[in-house]
N, C-alpha and C positions, 0 to 999 in steps of 0.2 A: 113604892117605897120612896120617901122623901130624903133628899140629901141634907145632911147637917153641916154647919159651918166648921171650918178648921179652927184649931185652937189659936187665939190671938197672941199667946205667949210663945208657944213652941212650934206652931204651924202643923201640929199633928192631926192626921185625918182620923185617928182612932178616937171615937167619941160615942157616948151613949146618953140618952135623955132620961131624966127622972122628973116627971111631970113637966114643968116649964124650965127646969134647970138643965143645962148641958154640962156634962162631966167629962174631963179628959184624964184618963188614968195614968198616962205616961208622965205628966208633969203635976198631977193632982190639982189642976186649975178647974174652978167651977165658976160659971157665969150664966146670967140670964141673957138670951139673945136680944131682948128688947132694950137692955140698958146701954147707955152710951159709954163707950170705952174711953178712959182717961189714960193717956200715956204716962206711966209713972217715971219713965226714964227721960222724959222731955226736960230740956234745960230751960229754966226761966231766968231771964236777964232783965234788969230794970235800968232805965236811964237815970240821969242825975236828978230828975224830978220824981222818980219813983214809978213811972209808967212802964208797963210791960212792953218789951220790944219783941218783934217777930221778924222772920225772914221776909224781905221785900219792903220793909219800912224805910222811909227816908228820914235821915237824922242830920243834925247840925252840930258842929263842934262848939263847945262852950268855953274853950280855953285854947291858947296857942300851944301847939304840940310840936316838939322837935322830933324828926324822924331819926331813928337809931342808925348809927354809922353813916350819916349823911349830914350835909349842911342845910338841908331843906327844912323849912318850918311850915306847918299847916296852920293857917291863921284862924282866929275865932270867926265863926259864921260859915266856915267851909262846909259844903253839903256832901253827904255820902249816902250810898244805898247799901243796905245790909243784904249780903248775899247768903251768908250762913251764920248760925249762932253755934258756937262751940263751947264745951265745958272746959274752961281754962282758968287758972288762978290769976293770970295777968291780962291777957287779951282775949275777950270773949267774942268779939264781932269781926267777921271776915267781910270787909267792905270794899266797895269801889268808890274811892274818894275823888271828887272833882279836881282835876289838875295834878293829881299825884298817882293815880292808878290803883291797883289792888294792894291792900295792906290790912293788917290786923289792928283793931282799935279797942281800947278799954271802954267799957260801957259807962263808967262814971264820968267820962269826959264828953258825952254826947247828950243831946235832948232830941225828942221826937219832933220832926218838922211838921 
């Protein structure tokens, strides 16, 4: 007996096969094992030029930014490395900024380096 994949949505092991289609009765999810899964919950963030950003990308600031509750200013051209992308209405990028450390940055103030 062959083992079938777990459900990509709910990770349920309860599955049955109908020809080429795998059906998961617990969550009513159906899919073809040959199709590439697209994560519907993935957050897509674009930089100032409209290019998609991903974790691990290097970006450059396009504007001088004042750090909240500090007198520090991040100058235009400062480089940063995107560590995580979060779904937020203000600050989407969790970055390591050169000379400033870890901080959240808004995607509309960066461009892909």
